[in-house]
MMTF fields as JSON, N, C-alpha, C and O atoms, coordinates in Angstrom:
{
  "mmtfVersion": "1.0.0",
  "mmtfProducer": "UNKNOWN",
  "numBonds": 343,
  "numAtoms": 344,
  "numGroups": 86,
  "numChains": 1,
  "numModels": 1,
  "chainsPerModel": [1],
  "groupsPerChain": [86],
  "chainIdList": ["A"],
  "bondAtomList": [4, 2, 8, 6, 12, 10, 16, 14, 20, 18, 24, 22, 28, 26, 32, 30, 36, 34, 40, 38, 44, 42, 48, 46, 52, 50, 56, 54, 60, 58, 64, 62, 68, 66, 72, 70, 76, 74, 80, 78, 84, 82, 88, 86, 92, 90, 96, 94, 100, 98, 104, 102, 108, 106, 112, 110, 116, 114, 120, 118, 124, 122, 128, 126, 132, 130, 136, 134, 140, 138, 144, 142, 148, 146, 152, 150, 156, 154, 160, 158, 164, 162, 168, 166, 172, 170, 176, 174, 180, 178, 184, 182, 188, 186, 192, 190, 196, 194, 200, 198, 204, 202, 208, 206, 212, 210, 216, 214, 220, 218, 224, 222, 228, 226, 232, 230, 236, 234, 240, 238, 244, 242, 248, 246, 252, 250, 256, 254, 260, 258, 264, 262, 268, 266, 272, 270, 276, 274, 280, 278, 284, 282, 288, 286, 292, 290, 296, 294, 300, 298, 304, 302, 308, 306, 312, 310, 316, 314, 320, 318, 324, 322, 328, 326, 332, 330, 336, 334, 340, 338],
  "bondOrderList": [1, 1, 1, 1, 1, 1, 1, 1, 1, 1, 1, 1, 1, 1, 1, 1, 1, 1, 1, 1, 1, 1, 1, 1, 1, 1, 1, 1, 1, 1, 1, 1, 1, 1, 1, 1, 1, 1, 1, 1, 1, 1, 1, 1, 1, 1, 1, 1, 1, 1, 1, 1, 1, 1, 1, 1, 1, 1, 1, 1, 1, 1, 1, 1, 1, 1, 1, 1, 1, 1, 1, 1, 1, 1, 1, 1, 1, 1, 1, 1, 1, 1, 1, 1, 1],
  "groupList": [{"groupName": "MET", "atomNameList": ["N", "CA", "C", "O"], "elementList": ["N", "C", "C", "O"], "formalChargeList": [0, 0, 0, 0], "bondAtomList": [1, 0, 2, 1, 3, 2], "bondOrderList": [1, 1, 2], "singleLetterCode": "M", "chemCompType": "L-PEPTIDE LINKING"}, {"groupName": "ALA", "atomNameList": ["N", "CA", "C", "O"], "elementList": ["N", "C", "C", "O"], "formalChargeList": [0, 0, 0, 0], "bondAtomList": [1, 0, 2, 1, 3, 2], "bondOrderList": [1, 1, 2], "singleLetterCode": "A", "chemCompType": "L-PEPTIDE LINKING"}, {"groupName": "SER", "atomNameList": ["N", "CA", "C", "O"], "elementList": ["N", "C", "C", "O"], "formalChargeList": [0, 0, 0, 0], "bondAtomList": [1, 0, 2, 1, 3, 2], "bondOrderList": [1, 1, 2], "singleLetterCode": "S", "chemCompType": "L-PEPTIDE LINKING"}, {"groupName": "THR", "atomNameList": ["N", "CA", "C", "O"], "elementList": ["N", "C", "C", "O"], "formalChargeList": [0, 0, 0, 0], "bondAtomList": [1, 0, 2, 1, 3, 2], "bondOrderList": [1, 1, 2], "singleLetterCode": "T", "chemCompType": "L-PEPTIDE LINKING"}, {"groupName": "VAL", "atomNameList": ["N", "CA", "C", "O"], "elementList": ["N", "C", "C", "O"], "formalChargeList": [0, 0, 0, 0], "bondAtomList": [1, 0, 2, 1, 3, 2], "bondOrderList": [1, 1, 2], "singleLetterCode": "V", "chemCompType": "L-PEPTIDE LINKING"}, {"groupName": "PRO", "atomNameList": ["N", "CA", "C", "O"], "elementList": ["N", "C", "C", "O"], "formalChargeList": [0, 0, 0, 0], "bondAtomList": [1, 0, 2, 1, 3, 2], "bondOrderList": [1, 1, 2], "singleLetterCode": "P", "chemCompType": "L-PEPTIDE LINKING"}, {"groupName": "CYS", "atomNameList": ["N", "CA", "C", "O"], "elementList": ["N", "C", "C", "O"], "formalChargeList": [0, 0, 0, 0], "bondAtomList": [1, 0, 2, 1, 3, 2], "bondOrderList": [1, 1, 2], "singleLetterCode": "C", "chemCompType": "L-PEPTIDE LINKING"}, {"groupName": "GLY", "atomNameList": ["N", "CA", "C", "O"], "elementList": ["N", "C", "C", "O"], "formalChargeList": [0, 0, 0, 0], "bondAtomList": [1, 0, 2, 1, 3, 2], "bondOrderList": [1, 1, 2], "singleLetterCode": "G", "chemCompType": "PEPTIDE LINKING"}, {"groupName": "ASP", "atomNameList": ["N", "CA", "C", "O"], "elementList": ["N", "C", "C", "O"], "formalChargeList": [0, 0, 0, 0], "bondAtomList": [1, 0, 2, 1, 3, 2], "bondOrderList": [1, 1, 2], "singleLetterCode": "D", "chemCompType": "L-PEPTIDE LINKING"}, {"groupName": "ILE", "atomNameList": ["N", "CA", "C", "O"], "elementList": ["N", "C", "C", "O"], "formalChargeList": [0, 0, 0, 0], "bondAtomList": [1, 0, 2, 1, 3, 2], "bondOrderList": [1, 1, 2], "singleLetterCode": "I", "chemCompType": "L-PEPTIDE LINKING"}, {"groupName": "PHE", "atomNameList": ["N", "CA", "C", "O"], "elementList": ["N", "C", "C", "O"], "formalChargeList": [0, 0, 0, 0], "bondAtomList": [1, 0, 2, 1, 3, 2], "bondOrderList": [1, 1, 2], "singleLetterCode": "F", "chemCompType": "L-PEPTIDE LINKING"}, {"groupName": "GLU", "atomNameList": ["N", "CA", "C", "O"], "elementList": ["N", "C", "C", "O"], "formalChargeList": [0, 0, 0, 0], "bondAtomList": [1, 0, 2, 1, 3, 2], "bondOrderList": [1, 1, 2], "singleLetterCode": "E", "chemCompType": "L-PEPTIDE LINKING"}, {"groupName": "LEU", "atomNameList": ["N", "CA", "C", "O"], "elementList": ["N", "C", "C", "O"], "formalChargeList": [0, 0, 0, 0], "bondAtomList": [1, 0, 2, 1, 3, 2], "bondOrderList": [1, 1, 2], "singleLetterCode": "L", "chemCompType": "L-PEPTIDE LINKING"}, {"groupName": "LYS", "atomNameList": ["N", "CA", "C", "O"], "elementList": ["N", "C", "C", "O"], "formalChargeList": [0, 0, 0, 0], "bondAtomList": [1, 0, 2, 1, 3, 2], "bondOrderList": [1, 1, 2], "singleLetterCode": "K", "chemCompType": "L-PEPTIDE LINKING"}, {"groupName": "ASN", "atomNameList": ["N", "CA", "C", "O"], "elementList": ["N", "C", "C", "O"], "formalChargeList": [0, 0, 0, 0], "bondAtomList": [1, 0, 2, 1, 3, 2], "bondOrderList": [1, 1, 2], "singleLetterCode": "N", "chemCompType": "L-PEPTIDE LINKING"}, {"groupName": "ARG", "atomNameList": ["N", "CA", "C", "O"], "elementList": ["N", "C", "C", "O"], "formalChargeList": [0, 0, 0, 0], "bondAtomList": [1, 0, 2, 1, 3, 2], "bondOrderList": [1, 1, 2], "singleLetterCode": "R", "chemCompType": "L-PEPTIDE LINKING"}, {"groupName": "HIS", "atomNameList": ["N", "CA", "C", "O"], "elementList": ["N", "C", "C", "O"], "formalChargeList": [0, 0, 0, 0], "bondAtomList": [1, 0, 2, 1, 3, 2], "bondOrderList": [1, 1, 2], "singleLetterCode": "H", "chemCompType": "L-PEPTIDE LINKING"}, {"groupName": "TRP", "atomNameList": ["N", "CA", "C", "O"], "elementList": ["N", "C", "C", "O"], "formalChargeList": [0, 0, 0, 0], "bondAtomList": [1, 0, 2, 1, 3, 2], "bondOrderList": [1, 1, 2], "singleLetterCode": "W", "chemCompType": "L-PEPTIDE LINKING"}, {"groupName": "GLN", "atomNameList": ["N", "CA", "C", "O"], "elementList": ["N", "C", "C", "O"], "formalChargeList": [0, 0, 0, 0], "bondAtomList": [1, 0, 2, 1, 3, 2], "bondOrderList": [1, 1, 2], "singleLetterCode": "Q", "chemCompType": "L-PEPTIDE LINKING"}],
  "groupTypeList": [0, 1, 2, 3, 4, 5, 1, 6, 7, 8, 4, 9, 5, 1, 4, 10, 11, 8, 7, 4, 12, 13, 5, 7, 13, 1, 12, 5, 12, 13, 14, 15, 11, 16, 4, 16, 9, 1, 4, 12, 5, 13, 1, 7, 17, 1, 18, 1, 12, 7, 1, 12, 12, 15, 15, 4, 16, 1, 15, 5, 2, 1, 12, 15, 5, 15, 18, 9, 11, 8, 11, 9, 15, 12, 1, 2, 15, 11, 1, 15, 15, 2, 15, 15, 15, 15],
  "groupIdList": [1, 2, 3, 4, 5, 6, 7, 8, 9, 10, 11, 12, 13, 14, 15, 16, 17, 18, 19, 20, 21, 22, 23, 24, 25, 26, 27, 28, 29, 30, 31, 32, 33, 34, 35, 36, 37, 38, 39, 40, 41, 42, 43, 44, 45, 46, 47, 48, 49, 50, 51, 52, 53, 54, 55, 56, 57, 58, 59, 60, 61, 62, 63, 64, 65, 66, 67, 68, 69, 70, 71, 72, 73, 74, 75, 76, 77, 78, 79, 80, 81, 82, 83, 84, 85, 86],
  "secStructList": [7, 5, 1, 7, 7, 7, 7, 6, 6, 7, 7, 7, 7, 3, 3, 3, 3, 6, 6, 3, 3, 3, 3, 1, 5, 7, 7, 7, 7, 7, 6, 6, 7, 7, 7, 7, 7, 7, 7, 7, 7, 2, 2, 2, 2, 2, 2, 2, 2, 2, 2, 2, 2, 2, 2, 2, 2, 2, 1, 7, 6, 6, 7, 7, 2, 2, 2, 2, 2, 2, 2, 2, 2, 2, 2, 2, 2, 2, 2, 2, 2, 2, 2, 2, 2, 7],
  "xCoordList": [74.791, 74.572, 75.89, 76.829, 75.948, 77.159, 77.325, 76.367, 78.543, 78.784, 78.521, 78.515, 78.306, 78.041, 76.674, 75.675, 76.628, 75.371, 74.855, 75.528, 73.656, 73.12, 72.621, 72.206, 72.667, 72.117, 70.604, 70.023, 69.98, 68.522, 67.967, 68.396, 67.044, 66.449, 67.143, 66.701, 68.226, 68.917, 68.073, 67.219, 68.332, 67.729, 68.708, 69.884, 68.22, 69.079, 68.462, 67.24, 69.278, 68.729, 68.138, 68.594, 67.135, 66.514, 65.933, 65.737, 65.663, 65.072, 63.837, 63.883, 62.739, 61.532, 61.564, 61.498, 61.664, 61.843, 61.02, 61.123, 60.219, 59.401, 58.559, 58.417, 58.005, 57.136, 57.852, 57.213, 59.193, 59.971, 60.839, 61.488, 60.845, 61.701, 63.052, 63.141, 64.112, 65.445, 66.367, 66.673, 66.818, 67.707, 69.067, 69.539, 69.682, 70.992, 72.126, 73.291, 71.81, 72.816, 72.33, 71.131, 73.281, 72.926, 72.233, 72.621, 71.222, 70.471, 70.711, 70.803, 70.814, 71.059, 69.769, 69.36, 69.132, 67.84, 67.93, 68.7, 67.118, 67.022, 66.064, 65.213, 66.208, 65.317, 63.866, 63.564, 62.979, 61.538, 61.214, 60.103, 62.179, 61.928, 60.979, 61.136, 60.014, 59.056, 59.635, 60.246, 59.436, 59.942, 58.861, 57.863, 59.067, 58.229, 59.06, 60.255, 58.43, 59.145, 58.43, 57.215, 59.189, 58.659, 59.223, 60.439, 58.364, 58.808, 58.715, 57.653, 59.849, 59.906, 60.65, 61.866, 59.933, 60.616, 61.759, 61.682, 62.803, 63.991, 63.637, 64.229, 62.689, 62.282, 61.71, 61.985, 60.926, 60.366, 61.446, 61.392, 62.437, 63.555, 64.341, 64.706, 64.599, 65.343, 64.571, 65.159, 63.261, 62.428, 62.468, 62.596, 62.362, 62.399, 63.761, 63.835, 64.84, 66.174, 66.359, 66.953, 65.853, 65.945, 65.232, 65.748, 64.051, 63.306, 64.084, 64.146, 64.67, 65.471, 66.657, 66.923, 67.362, 68.516, 68.117, 68.839, 66.969, 66.498, 66.233, 66.536, 65.663, 65.417, 66.723, 66.827, 67.71, 69.0, 69.677, 70.198, 69.672, 70.34, 69.621, 70.232, 68.344, 67.588, 67.934, 67.62, 68.572, 68.947, 70.144, 70.904, 70.323, 71.5, 72.795, 72.888, 73.774, 75.037, 75.857, 76.903, 75.406, 76.141, 75.928, 76.477, 75.142, 74.918, 76.213, 76.988, 76.419, 77.577, 77.222, 76.044, 78.227, 77.962, 77.022, 76.152, 77.184, 76.316, 74.855, 73.947, 74.634, 73.276, 72.667, 71.485, 73.474, 72.996, 72.615, 71.571, 73.47, 73.162, 71.863, 71.054, 71.656, 70.422, 69.203, 68.165, 69.33, 68.233, 67.911, 66.746, 68.949, 68.754, 68.051, 67.131, 68.476, 67.819, 66.35, 65.494, 66.051, 64.676, 63.826, 62.72, 64.339, 63.599, 63.395, 62.347, 64.391, 64.278, 63.167, 62.371, 63.111, 62.043, 60.676, 59.725, 60.582, 59.315, 58.887, 57.707, 59.835, 59.528, 59.031, 58.075, 59.684, 59.24, 57.823, 56.996, 57.544, 56.201, 55.149, 54.073, 55.456, 54.464, 54.225, 53.101, 55.268, 55.099, 54.228, 53.4, 54.405, 53.612, 52.146, 51.289, 51.843, 50.447, 49.706, 48.475, 50.435, 49.786, 49.055, 48.458],
  "yCoordList": [-141.266, -139.871, -139.203, -139.852, -137.906, -137.153, -137.032, -137.219, -136.72, -136.622, -135.218, -135.028, -134.244, -132.883, -132.805, -133.224, -132.277, -132.17, -130.747, -129.812, -130.557, -129.214, -128.657, -129.405, -127.337, -126.677, -126.734, -126.873, -126.626, -126.643, -125.495, -124.353, -125.771, -124.732, -124.53, -123.701, -125.269, -125.156, -125.745, -126.602, -125.267, -125.855, -126.909, -126.62, -128.125, -129.209, -129.846, -129.845, -130.386, -131.077, -132.418, -133.041, -132.846, -134.144, -134.673, -133.923, -135.968, -136.616, -137.375, -138.087, -137.222, -137.992, -139.21, -139.087, -140.389, -141.612, -142.736, -143.004, -143.38, -144.512, -144.158, -144.968, -142.945, -142.533, -142.099, -141.879, -141.968, -141.592, -140.375, -140.333, -139.395, -138.224, -138.544, -138.796, -138.532, -138.92, -137.701, -137.15, -137.268, -136.109, -136.408, -137.545, -135.376, -135.521, -135.379, -135.529, -135.092, -134.955, -135.681, -135.87, -136.082, -136.685, -135.627, -134.459, -136.024, -135.089, -135.358, -136.514, -134.299, -134.481, -134.8, -134.047, -135.905, -136.273, -137.626, -138.502, -137.766, -139.064, -139.942, -139.437, -141.249, -142.18, -141.895, -141.76, -141.806, -141.569, -140.176, -139.941, -139.248, -137.87, -137.198, -137.351, -136.47, -135.773, -134.418, -133.72, -134.06, -132.793, -132.154, -132.794, -130.901, -130.217, -130.081, -129.793, -130.287, -130.209, -129.221, -129.299, -128.296, -127.405, -127.913, -128.035, -128.205, -128.75, -127.658, -127.078, -127.388, -126.414, -127.077, -127.251, -127.453, -128.083, -127.193, -125.966, -127.835, -127.114, -126.026, -124.947, -126.293, -125.285, -124.056, -122.93, -124.25, -123.127, -122.345, -121.117, -123.061, -122.426, -121.554, -120.425, -122.066, -121.311, -120.062, -118.998, -120.193, -119.055, -117.991, -116.805, -118.394, -117.452, -116.768, -115.564, -117.525, -116.944, -115.962, -114.899, -116.311, -115.403, -114.088, -113.021, -114.156, -112.937, -112.102, -110.878, -112.765, -112.067, -111.363, -110.198, -112.055, -111.458, -110.295, -109.301, -110.41, -109.279, -108.051, -106.929, -108.264, -107.139, -106.48, -105.253, -107.287, -106.756, -106.009, -104.911, -106.595, -105.963, -104.71, -103.861, -104.582, -103.397, -102.18, -101.049, -102.402, -101.311, -100.567, -101.126, -99.32, -98.564, -99.301, -99.975, -99.165, -99.879, -99.304, -99.856, -98.215, -97.6, -98.344, -97.942, -99.413, -100.156, -100.801, -101.345, -100.726, -101.386, -102.862, -103.214, -103.715, -105.145, -105.425, -106.29, -104.715, -104.925, -104.61, -105.309, -103.568, -103.206, -104.295, -104.617, -104.852, -105.924, -107.14, -107.753, -107.49, -108.621, -108.376, -109.291, -107.145, -106.813, -106.963, -107.468, -106.527, -106.665, -108.138, -108.522, -108.947, -110.379, -111.02, -111.817, -110.677, -111.218, -110.826, -111.658, -109.557, -109.064, -109.806, -110.254, -109.929, -110.607, -112.082, -112.653, -112.693, -114.096, -114.275, -115.209, -113.388, -113.45, -113.273, -113.981, -112.325, -112.084, -113.318, -113.668, -113.981, -115.183, -116.291, -116.992, -116.457, -117.476, -117.186, -118.092, -115.909, -115.548, -115.829, -116.341, -115.497, -115.716, -117.202, -117.601, -118.038, -119.494, -120.036, -120.918, -119.519, -119.996, -119.662, -120.397, -118.566, -118.139, -119.005, -119.03, -119.711, -120.512, -121.683, -122.453],
  "zCoordList": [46.383, 46.704, 47.049, 47.512, 46.819, 47.128, 48.637, 49.386, 49.086, 50.517, 51.068, 52.284, 50.202, 50.65, 51.309, 50.725, 52.507, 53.242, 53.11, 53.542, 52.511, 52.347, 53.677, 54.562, 53.802, 54.988, 54.921, 53.844, 56.059, 56.112, 55.278, 55.444, 54.406, 53.577, 52.244, 51.448, 51.97, 50.688, 49.569, 49.792, 48.375, 47.187, 46.693, 46.471, 46.522, 46.059, 44.823, 44.677, 43.935, 42.775, 43.191, 44.149, 42.469, 42.726, 41.421, 40.465, 41.394, 40.227, 40.696, 41.7, 39.969, 40.258, 39.352, 38.129, 39.958, 39.186, 39.802, 41.0, 38.997, 39.45, 40.682, 41.597, 40.695, 41.79, 43.048, 44.077, 42.984, 44.166, 43.836, 42.791, 44.731, 44.573, 45.202, 46.403, 44.378, 44.839, 44.848, 43.791, 46.054, 46.136, 45.515, 45.536, 44.966, 44.349, 45.346, 44.978, 46.602, 47.659, 48.9, 49.1, 49.727, 51.011, 51.863, 51.839, 52.605, 53.431, 54.916, 55.33, 55.716, 57.152, 57.901, 58.786, 57.554, 58.132, 58.815, 58.42, 59.851, 60.518, 59.719, 58.987, 59.861, 59.186, 59.591, 60.776, 58.608, 58.775, 59.315, 59.791, 59.244, 59.681, 58.694, 57.483, 59.191, 58.342, 57.93, 58.74, 56.665, 56.128, 55.256, 54.923, 54.895, 53.914, 52.651, 52.715, 51.505, 50.235, 49.321, 49.139, 48.749, 47.716, 46.393, 46.246, 45.443, 44.157, 43.109, 42.884, 42.472, 41.392, 40.24, 40.313, 39.169, 38.041, 37.535, 37.586, 37.052, 36.606, 35.594, 35.619, 34.713, 33.721, 34.428, 34.014, 35.476, 36.224, 36.94, 37.008, 37.479, 38.158, 37.177, 37.506, 35.99, 34.985, 34.574, 34.387, 34.436, 34.068, 35.164, 34.861, 36.429, 37.542, 37.623, 37.867, 37.419, 37.447, 36.294, 36.474, 35.113, 33.967, 34.24, 33.908, 34.842, 35.178, 36.188, 36.077, 37.161, 38.162, 37.517, 37.812, 36.647, 35.98, 35.085, 34.999, 34.415, 33.587, 34.442, 34.037, 35.637, 36.546, 36.966, 36.987, 37.296, 37.73, 36.587, 36.785, 35.395, 34.254, 33.773, 33.124, 34.079, 33.665, 34.526, 34.154, 35.662, 36.557, 35.994, 35.202, 36.39, 35.929, 36.268, 37.294, 35.409, 35.601, 36.749, 37.091, 37.346, 38.45, 39.777, 40.803, 39.762, 41.001, 41.48, 40.693, 42.764, 43.373, 43.581, 43.64, 43.691, 43.886, 45.06, 44.957, 46.158, 47.324, 46.985, 47.436, 46.197, 45.798, 44.911, 45.035, 44.029, 43.155, 44.0, 43.776, 44.978, 45.857, 46.625, 46.78, 47.106, 47.82, 46.911, 47.339, 45.665, 44.701, 44.439, 44.345, 44.323, 44.085, 45.274, 45.093, 46.496, 47.697, 47.747, 48.049, 47.45, 47.47, 46.432, 46.736, 45.227, 44.159, 44.501, 44.199, 45.127, 45.522, 46.55, 46.449, 47.533, 48.543, 47.892, 48.226, 46.963, 46.271, 45.486, 45.48, 44.822, 44.049, 44.977, 44.647, 46.154, 47.105, 47.593, 47.683, 47.91, 48.386, 47.321, 47.628, 46.071, 45.006, 44.779, 44.474, 44.922, 44.782, 45.904, 45.675, 47.112, 48.256, 48.103, 48.595, 47.429, 47.247, 46.241, 46.235, 45.396, 44.34, 44.896, 44.142]
}
């Protein structure tokens, strides 16, 4: 595993192999610590990101970088809420 420790709540790559989900980075967890896991297959992640980028690009080009970042944050929150409802 890599030595980079992700912050709590980060999205990290993982591989499901032989019935076990294996993170692609070292995790700051104690042995046998209980966690919650949200699983989003890479294909679903790419689709959600593509939709987000289409929304941003559909906006007028006069948007300032800060406005674009705000739009991305808003769309990201909306995507998380819709996934939780499923």
